[in-house]
C-alpha positions in Angstrom: 10.3 -28.8 92.9 10.6 -29.9 89.3 9.9 -33.5 88.3 12.6 -35.0 86.0 12.1 -38.0 83.7 14.9 -40.6 83.4 15.4 -43.5 81.1 17.5 -46.5 81.8 19.9 -47.6 79.1 19.9 -51.2 80.2 16.3 -52.1 81.1 14.8 -49.2 78.9 12.3 -48.3 81.7 11.4 -44.7 82.3 10.7 -43.2 85.7 10.1 -39.8 87.3 12.1 -38.2 90.2 11.3 -35.0 92.0 14.6 -33.2 92.4 15.8 -29.7 93.2 17.3 -27.7 90.3 20.6 -27.5 92.0 20.9 -31.3 92.5 23.1 -33.3 90.2 21.3 -35.5 87.7 21.0 -39.2 88.5 23.4 -41.7 87.0 22.3 -45.0 88.3 18.9 -46.7 87.6 16.6 -47.1 90.6 14.8 -50.0 88.9 17.6 -52.3 88.0 20.9 -53.0 89.8 23.5 -52.0 87.3 21.8 -49.7 84.8 22.8 -46.2 83.8 20.2 -43.5 83.2 19.9 -40.4 81.0 17.6 -37.5 81.7 14.8 -37.1 79.1 13.9 -33.5 78.2 10.1 -33.0 78.5 8.1 -30.3 76.7 6.4 -27.8 78.9 3.3 -25.7 78.3 3.7 -22.0 78.3 0.8 -19.7 78.9 1.2 -15.9 78.5 -1.1 -14.0 80.8 -1.7 -10.3 80.8 -2.3 -7.6 78.2 -0.1 -7.3 75.2 -0.2 -10.9 74.1 -1.9 -11.9 70.9 -3.9 -14.7 72.5 -5.5 -12.3 75.0 -5.9 -9.3 72.7 -7.1 -11.0 69.5 -10.8 -10.9 70.4 -10.7 -7.3 71.8 -10.1 -5.7 68.4 -6.5 -4.8 69.3 -4.8 -2.7 66.6 -2.0 -4.5 64.9 1.4 -2.9 64.3 1.9 -1.5 60.9 5.1 -2.3 59.1 5.3 -0.3 55.8 7.7 -2.8 54.3 5.4 -5.7 54.9 2.3 -4.2 53.3 1.8 -4.6 49.6 1.9 -1.4 47.6 -1.3 -0.7 45.6 -1.1 -1.2 41.9 -1.0 2.0 39.9 -4.3 3.0 38.3 -4.3 2.9 34.5 -4.5 6.3 32.8 -8.0 7.0 31.5 -8.0 7.3 27.8 -11.0 8.6 25.9 -13.0 6.2 23.9 -12.3 6.2 20.2 -14.7 8.4 18.3 -17.2 6.7 16.0 -16.3 6.9 12.4 -18.7 6.7 9.6 -17.7 4.5 6.8 -16.9 6.5 3.8 -18.0 5.4 0.4 -16.0 6.0 -2.7 -18.0 6.4 -5.8 
């Protein structure tokens, strides 16, 4: 059975109650006589077990999916041009 956390609007105390999922949420505080409560949403930890998840496969050298649109295209190679020939200085007499 899940454990739900409630907070009283009057006394501002929080408390946990183990309830079935199909039960209605509490409305009255169990700590003070005339307080109203609201349910607090708690984060839960999620662990993915089994093959196919990155956490499990990252150390096994799993191949990654190739998305051609996501990969950068290589830059075009510059055309090879011959080096300029050496010229001898000409002397004018």
